[in-house]
Phi, psi and omega in degrees: 000123176292167183294328178300309184294318181295319175299318174308301183295328174292311177295319182294316180296318176299311182288318175302315181294322180296310181296319176300315177298316178301317180296313182295322175294317180294318180295319183293315177299313179297324181292317182291326180287323177293319179292324182293318180298312179301312179305321181295320178291321174295327176297325177290315182293322175302320177304311181294329180290321177298322180293327183282319184269318178076282185226119185298333184291351181284345182279136189269346179205167181291330175303313184290317182295318183293324179300316177297315179301319181294317177294319177294317179299317180294327183285324183272347185063032186218171177272124179243129178236133178252116188241126176290162183294343172274001180096355183281137182268125181246349182196139179208129186288348187248357182235152175270179186301313186295319180297316177301319179293332180263356184290151183293159173288137186267009188294336182264006179287134183304319184285335178283317181301311181297317182294321180292331179275318192248353182103326179205156180195158185217151173201154178244131177198172182273132179263120177295328183287317179262355177052052171200165179277131185231154168252124186255136170232120178254148179212150177282141174282189188273011175285117185278334187277299177234078189298141177259181187241132165248125187240136175236139182218150177224155184282149180265043181298319180297318181297313178302323177287321175296316172302324175296314177300323179291325176293317175303318179293328176294315181300314177298331178286327177298317180299314179296323177298316179301313179294314179299320183298316179299313177298320181291319174302316183294316179294313187291321177298315183294322182289318182292321186293319181300327185279323189259001179304313179300318179299313179298317182294320176294316176299324178292322178293321184291314176305323180278347180081010182237079178235149181239156181303319179297328177294321183289315184290343174285350182293145179285065184284344181279351178294147178258008177267192176299318179299321177295319179298313174304319178300316182295322178292317177303319183294317174299311178303319179298320179293314179296316184294318171305314180294323176299314185290321176291325177297310185292323176298312175304310183292326178292320174297319174304308179307314180300315177296319179299314181303312180300324182282343181297335184083001180248148182276128177241129182223128185237130182235160172281189183290339179273354184099000182284123186289124186247345177197141171206147174261170184299333181292327178289326177298317183292319184290323178278356174063045178214165180240157174055064181280344187295131179069003173283156173268141186300328184285346177276358183280351181058037180239106180310316179304313180295321176297321171304304179314313180293314183292327177288322185282339174300326181254332181257353183067347173207145179200154181218144182204147175248135192216169181236146176240132177271129185268177183290331179276013176072003176279172184243136169248124179266133184231140164252118183253135179230124182231141174211168183257132175292136177281338183272309185259345183080000179285167182252130185247117179249121175256129183249124178247127174280105183253021182298312182290326177296325179294316181299318177300320177297319179295314182292332172296317175301315179298318180298315176298321179296314177295322179294322180299320180295316183292325183286332185296321180302299178300320184299310180303315181298313183296321176291318183291316181298323180297317180296321183291320178296323178287337181275002177127357181288348180289339180290329179261104189296336180284314180291321178301320181298317182298317183288324175298320179296317180296324174298313184298310180302314182289326176293327175294322181292319181296315176303317177298319180291320175296319177299320173301318177298319181295318183295317181296323175288327174291326174299316178300318180264010173075029178273000000 
């Protein structure tokens, strides 16, 4: 929804609500004032009726009472009803004898109850017999012991006419409000747009990351109104944003250099497996180029796919695998992958353990060869020693030969032990 539409709806709703509230208040006050004026008039007429009738009990029949009610109703141009204190209707200027005999008991009518308690009472309501709104005023007759009720009523036609006129006026006001709302929205929108156009352009450029210093300096920062306040805020935000971007770029470059110098391959993917960051070492270790924005599943490395699928459910996984190079040699890699708790991205760390594998192989070969080399002199020493113990010591010539053999092989053992000690010192950096 555009700004013009918003202003239109805001102005229209406010004016409509004001007119609606004014109409409700005016209708209420008009109805109340009209009813009070009518009640005062009926009160005067009811007093005259009491003077004319005096006591309803003096009538000997319904016919006599209804005749008096008809003549008084014609004279007063109103509906006159004569009601006994038990609620029985004995006369009505608007009903014939048969209707009067079949009419409901009026003891439960509000105006009758109030008149019996306070001397007079009035109420406005819809009459089912006459099928129109009437205002009823009831008053006691001159019977002091058991007073009866004389009721006079008039239709509220004038009130309905005044209310209809008020409704027509309100409808016309609604039309005027609609026109005013349209005009106000157009004028206000044009005024606001002309004032915030530069602000909108500057904010758009900042959002797109393509803003220049002259664009910021062109903002109306010298104005003292709300537009000037917003312009100054945008100018300050742009400067702060520029500094933050430069600092982040510098930190990113430094961090990238640190990662490259670690000697380990670093590869970061989103939750879908798309590579969002990788250093040069990761491309070298995986023996591939242009990893950026590729999906990790497209690398055709089952071990990497296993790591990714594993870490999705377990949050962390490790695996050792091999990669066949173009020269038919093998590169051994240790991959460790986990999920970042802050960003939810997956971080893969790759270690080239080919040299470590080769050293382990050399160590195993060395231990195997050493075991073989040790077995010969030990066997010779043992055999010669057993021979000497079995009696060769008595033969000085043979004893000398066996003793020389023992000495020679012991020197070989001593040399091998020295080599092992030197190798251990070299390995631990001594």
